[in-house]
C-alpha positions as CSV (number, residue, x, y, z in Angstrom):
1,M,-2.2,24.3,3.9
2,I,-4.3,25.6,1.1
3,V,-4.0,22.3,-0.8
4,V,-5.0,20.2,2.3
5,S,-7.9,22.6,3.0
6,G,-9.1,22.5,-0.7
7,F,-8.8,18.7,-0.9
8,Y,-10.8,18.5,2.3
9,A,-13.6,20.7,0.9
10,I,-13.7,18.8,-2.3
11,T,-13.9,15.4,-0.8
12,W,-16.5,16.3,1.8
13,L,-18.8,18.1,-0.6
14,P,-20.7,15.1,-2.0
15,G,-21.5,13.9,1.5
16,N,-22.7,17.4,2.6
17,V,-24.8,17.7,-0.6
18,Y,-26.3,14.3,0.1
19,G,-27.1,15.3,3.7
20,L,-28.6,18.6,2.5
21,L,-30.9,16.7,0.1
22,G,-32.0,14.5,2.9
23,V,-32.9,17.6,5.1
24,L,-34.7,19.2,2.3
25,G,-37.1,16.2,1.9
26,D,-35.6,14.2,-1.0
27,N,-36.3,10.6,-0.5
28,T,-32.8,9.6,0.6
29,T,-31.8,7.0,3.2
30,L,-28.6,5.8,4.7
31,I,-28.9,2.5,2.9
32,D,-28.6,4.2,-0.5
33,S,-25.5,3.5,-2.5
34,R,-25.0,7.1,-3.2
35,Y,-24.5,7.7,0.6
36,Y,-21.7,5.0,0.6
37,A,-20.0,6.5,-2.4
38,A,-20.1,10.0,-0.9
39,M,-18.6,8.7,2.4
40,F,-16.0,6.7,0.6
41,I,-14.8,9.8,-1.2
42,A,-14.9,11.8,2.0
43,F,-12.7,9.2,3.9
44,C,-10.3,9.1,1.0
45,S,-9.2,12.6,2.2
46,V,-7.8,11.0,5.4
47,S,-5.8,8.4,3.4
48,I,-4.4,11.1,1.0
49,N,-3.4,13.7,3.6
50,P,0.0,12.0,4.5
51,F,1.0,12.0,0.8
52,I,0.0,15.6,0.4
53,Y,2.2,16.5,3.4
54,A,5.0,14.4,2.2
55,T,5.1,15.9,-1.2
56,K,4.4,19.6,-0.4
57,F,6.0,20.5,2.9
58,H,9.9,20.7,2.8
59,L,10.4,19.9,6.4
60,I,8.5,16.6,6.3
61,K,10.0,15.8,2.9
62,K,13.5,16.3,4.5
63,V,12.7,14.1,7.5
64,L,11.3,11.4,5.2
65,I,14.4,11.4,2.9
66,D,16.6,11.2,6.0
67,T,14.8,8.2,7.3
68,I,14.8,6.2,4.1
69,A,18.1,4.3,3.9
70,C,18.2,4.0,0.1
71,M,17.9,7.8,-0.4
72,R,20.9,8.7,1.8
73,T,24.1,9.7,0.1
74,P,27.2,7.9,1.3
75,V,29.5,10.0,3.5
């Protein structure tokens, strides 16, 4: 859970800094390319979370290995 929380904090940091700059009076708009880059990085965390869970948590890893037919050992 520490990995997921850390990754969430890192990926949402640019968007929050951009928003803070907008509140503090910097000349930022939502049409700025920096905004879109920050949001792209933030939304990458949603895409990466399943892979973090699949590689770090043993229960999920076991279920995934059991469901993949090529990973099963013949009985």
